N, C-alpha and C positions, 0 to 999 in steps of 0.2 A: 564566548568572549567576556572577559571580566569588565565590570562596570568601572568607568573612570571615576576617580575621586575628585572632589571639589578642589579648586586651586589652593584654598587654605589648608585642606588636609594634605595635599601634595607638599606644600611648604613645611608643614609639621613633620612629615616623614623625612623629607630631605634634611631638615635641621637635626632630627634625631639620628640621622645617618652620618652626621658630620664626623663622628668617630671613625667610621669606615673610610671616608675620604682622607681624614687626617693620617690614618694608617698607611694609605697608599702614597701619601706625599713624602717623597724621598728626601727632599732638601728642606732646611728650615724656612727658606723663602716660600716654598709651596705650602708648607704647614701654616705659615702666617696668612697666606692668601685664603686658605680654606676657612680659617677662623674669621677673617674680615668679611668674607662673603656670607658666612652663617649669621654674623651679627647684623649685617645689612638685611638679610631675609627676615629676621625677627622683628625689625622695626617696621617692615611692610605688612605684617599680619594685623588684620582687623581684630582688636582686643575683645569686642563684644561677641564675635563668633568663636573666638579661641576656645573658651570653656566648653561650648556645645560641640564643637568639632572634635575636641579631645575625648569627650564622653562617647561620641559616636565611634571613634577609632578604638576606644577601649571595649565597647560593646561588640565590635566586629572582630575583636581579638587580633588587631594589627599592632596594638601596643598594650603593655601591661604596666601597672604601677607597683612600685616597691617602696614600702615605708622605711625611712631611715631612722637611726637611733635617736636623732633630735626631733622626731615627729614630722619632719618634712617628707615629701614624696619625690621619687625619681621616676620619670617615665622612661620605659625601656621598649625598644622594638622587639617584637616576637620574630620568629623565623619568617612567618608570613609577611610581617611588616618590612623586614630586611629585604626580602625579595621584591616587594613593591617599590621600596626606596631605591634599590639598585636599578630597577627598570627605569624609574624616572631619571636617575643620574645618567644612565646610559643613553637615554633618548636625548638628553640636553647637553651631552658632552661637546665641548668646543675647545679649540686651542687658541690661546692668546697669541696674536702676532705682534711682536714688538720689534726692536731693532735686531737685525740679523747679526749673529756672531760669527758668520762665515764658516759654519759647520753644518753638515748635512746629517739628518736623522734618517737612518735606513732601517726598514723592517724587511726581514727575509723570512719566508716561511715555507715549510714543506709539510703540509697537512695531508694525512692519508685519505684515500678514497672513502673509507668507512666513516669519515668525519666530514664528508663533502658539504653538508648543510652548514656546519660551523665554518668551514673554509670560505664558502660563498658569502656568508653573512659577514665574516671578518673582513674579507676583501671589500665588500660594499661599504662597511663602516669606515675603514681607513680612507677610502676614496671620498666618502661623504665629509670627513673632517679635513680634507685638503691634501692628502698624500697624492703624489704623482707616480704612476707606474713606470718603473725603469725597465723591468722585464716582467715576465708573467708572475712570478712570486717574489719580486723585489720592488719595494716602494720607497720613495724618498720624500722628505719634508725638510724645510730649512729652519724651522723654529723649535725651541724647547718643547718637548711633548712626551717625555718618557713616562710621566705619571699617567697621562691619558691613555697611552698605548698599553701600559701595564694593566690598567683598569679593564680595557677591552679584552686583553688576553685572558685575564682572570675570569671575566664575565662569561666567556665561552669555554673556559677550562682548556686552553690551548698552549699553556706555558712550554711544554716539552717540544712543540713543533715550530715555535716562533723565536727568532733572534732579533734583538734591537742593537743597532750599532750607531756610533757617532763617528762620522767620517769627515776628514779635513778637505779632501778634494775628490772630484769625480771627473773622468776624462771628457764628459759632455756637459761640463758645468755651465758653459755659456748658454746652452739650450735651456738648462734648468733655471738659470738666473732670469732668462726671458719669461719663461713659463710662470715663475713666481713673482715676476716684476721686481726683481732685486737690483 
């Protein structure tokens, strides 16, 4: 089992992975949210520890530095660093619950038996973030979540087996409204 990184190192990796999150943000509002969250994380980092933590990440080959033409340096995630950052992003994924727009987000999947582990983990993760099972491979959620679901789908490499729909009505909507306290 891999050793956990310190909270400061985790924040550094997550901040360096902002580009990945930004790329998955489909709408300008989501992109703005990613940028706001990353600037908030930077303010929470202990400045005294920052240089030491970056040096340790560099030595462990999680990040590398690239010298720019103007003499400044850019810190870049290595493949190993990207994997660690994605893991932390995945563990912390949450869906913001705002005002309901009266649309249902539906995830439908048909993942083959030879990918059973991915199917089981995918099902567990969407349940964990708040989806309600409508049928065995059909899950529903009332709030905007396309970016988060896309991230989970890509994380497990299940794109060709999973569909995401936005639905205006469902025949058992009253039951679902009760379940989600809408």
